[in-house]
C-alpha positions in Angstrom: 0.1 0.0 0.0 3.1 2.1 0.2 2.6 2.8 -3.5 -0.7 4.6 -3.0 1.0 7.2 -1.0 4.6 7.4 -2.8 3.1 8.3 -5.9 1.1 11.6 -4.9 3.9 12.5 -2.4 6.4 12.1 -5.2 4.3 14.1 -7.4 3.6 16.9 -4.9 7.3 17.2 -3.7 8.1 17.5 -7.5 5.9 20.4 -8.0 7.0 22.0 -4.8 10.6 21.6 -5.7 9.9 23.4 -9.2 9.4 20.1 -11.3 7.0 19.6 -14.2 4.5 16.9 -14.8 5.3 16.8 -18.4 8.9 15.7 -17.8 7.5 12.4 -16.5 7.1 11.4 -20.2 10.9 11.3 -20.4 10.9 8.3 -18.2 11.5 5.2 -20.2 11.3 1.7 -18.5 12.7 -1.5 -20.3 10.7 -4.7 -19.8 7.8 -2.8 -18.5 5.3 -5.4 -19.7 6.9 -8.0 -17.6 6.4 -6.0 -14.6 2.8 -5.4 -15.4 2.4 -9.2 -15.6 4.0 -9.8 -12.5 1.9 -7.2 -10.6 -1.1 -8.4 -12.2 -0.6 -11.9 -11.1 -0.1 -10.7 -7.5 -3.3 -8.7 -7.7 -5.2 -11.7 -8.8 -3.4 -13.9 -6.4 -4.5 -12.1 -3.4 -8.0 -11.2 -4.3 -11.1 -13.4 -3.4 -12.0 -16.1 -4.5 -8.8 -16.9 -6.0 -6.9 -16.5 -2.7 -9.2 -19.1 -1.1 -8.8 -21.7 -4.0 -5.1 -21.3 -5.0 -3.9 -23.6 -2.5 -0.2 -25.1 -3.2 0.4 -22.8 -6.1 0.1 -19.7 -4.2 3.8 -19.5 -2.9 5.4 -20.3 -6.3 3.4 -18.0 -8.2 4.1 -15.3 -5.7 7.9 -16.0 -5.7 7.7 -16.1 -9.4 5.8 -13.0 -9.7 7.8 -11.1 -7.3 11.1 -12.3 -9.1 9.8 -10.9 -12.4 9.1 -7.4 -11.0 12.5 -7.5 -9.4 14.3 -8.4 -12.7 12.5 -5.3 -14.3 13.8 -3.0 -11.4 17.4 -4.4 -12.1 17.2 -3.9 -15.6 16.3 -0.2 -15.1 18.9 0.5 -12.4 20.3 3.5 -14.6 17.1 5.5 -13.7 17.9 7.6 -10.6 15.9 6.4 -7.7 15.6 2.9 -8.9 18.5 1.6 -7.0 16.6 2.4 -3.8 13.6 0.5 -5.1 15.9 -2.2 -5.9 16.9 -2.5 -2.3 13.6 -2.7 -1.1 12.3 -5.1 -3.9 15.4 -7.3 -3.2 14.8 -7.3 0.6 11.2 -8.5 0.4 12.1 -11.2 -2.4 14.8 -12.5 0.0 12.1 -12.4 2.9 9.4 -14.2 0.9 11.8 -16.9 -0.6 13.3 -17.6 2.8 10.0 -18.3 4.4 8.8 -20.6 1.6 6.7 -18.2 -0.6 5.1 -16.4 2.3 5.7 -12.9 3.5 5.5 -13.2 7.5 3.4 -10.7 9.3 4.0 -10.0 12.8 0.9 -10.8 14.9 1.7 -7.6 16.9 1.3 -5.5 13.6 -1.8 -7.2 12.7 -3.1 -6.5 15.8 -2.8 -2.6 15.6 -4.8 -3.1 12.8 -7.5 -5.1 14.5 -6.9 -7.8 12.0 -6.6 -11.7 12.6 -4.4 -14.0 10.6 -5.9 -14.9 7.2 -7.1 -18.5 6.8 -6.4 -18.8 3.0 -3.2 -17.9 1.1 -2.1 -14.4 1.9 0.7 -12.0 1.2 1.0 -11.4 4.9 0.8 -14.6 6.8 1.6 -15.4 10.5 4.6 -17.7 10.4 6.0 -19.3 13.6 9.9 -18.2 13.8 10.2 -16.6 10.5 13.2 -16.5 8.7 15.0 -13.0 8.3 12.4 -11.7 10.6 13.7 -8.0 10.5 12.8 -8.0 6.7 9.2 -9.2 7.2 5.9 -7.3 7.8 6.8 -6.3 11.3 5.3 -2.6 11.2 1.7 -1.4 10.9 0.2 1.9 9.5 -2.2 3.6 11.9 -5.6 2.2 11.7 -7.2 5.4 10.7 -5.1 5.8 7.6 -7.0 4.6 4.3 -6.1 1.4 3.2 -3.8 0.8 6.4 -1.8 -2.4 6.2 1.2 -3.9 7.8 4.7 -3.2 5.9 8.4 -4.2 5.9 11.5 -2.1 5.9 11.6 -3.3 2.0 8.2 -1.6 1.4 9.5 1.6 2.8 12.6 1.6 0.6 10.4 0.8 -2.4 8.1 4.0 -1.5 11.1 6.2 -1.0 12.5 5.0 -4.3 9.3 5.7 -6.2 9.1 9.2 -4.6 12.6 9.9 -5.4 12.4 8.7 -9.1 9.2 10.9 -9.5 10.9 13.8 -8.2 14.1 13.4 -10.1 12.1 12.9 -13.5 9.9 16.0 -12.8 13.0 18.1 -12.2 15.2 16.7 -15.2 16.6 19.2 -17.5 14.7 19.4 -20.9 16.3 17.3 -23.3 17.9 19.3 -26.5 15.6 17.1 -28.9 12.6 18.4 -26.8 13.4 22.0 -26.9 11.9 24.4 -29.4 14.5 25.9 -31.4 13.8 29.8 -31.4 16.0 31.9 -34.0 17.9 34.4 -32.4 18.4 37.9 -33.6 19.7 38.0 -37.1 19.4 34.1 -37.6 16.9 32.9 -40.0 16.5 29.1 -40.2 15.2 27.6 -43.5 14.3 23.9 -43.8 17.0 22.1 -45.5 19.3 25.0 -45.8 22.0 26.3 -43.4 21.4 29.4 -41.1 21.7 32.6 -43.0 
């Protein structure tokens, strides 16, 4: 759920810092369809009624879809802000793999939200003695926050990285190819000819 807040925060920060929304069009992500497929699989995977019926296929599908998204992030490390996202996505991936395809959630964190452990397959499941516990969902948003959920250190890094990527893109200098050439005094430009 951090993404729901990271995007508007990034947009607002970009505007406050003098950025422009149209500069976001300059962002170009490689392998984007793969990321969209991975995210779509996760949305379906953790939506009723599929969550109640997925059974043993849940963990491998979660690992595979998370790996797909991580691969896209790593492919785009040259974009400023993406290395932060990569750290977060990598941390989450390690926690999920280390716990057999589950992202463990702290009972205390769930308790803050007034929630009980899910009965079906869930991306935040209570696991006894989770591996890499520090990387799991051990934190919780305040219950009054819309779409409040438990979250991990990796989620925080992903959110920060998304916001940074947006701000940097909005404040990026306009590329030469995107500028409008305005002839200066005494300079006339004719199509196909040299300046006079």
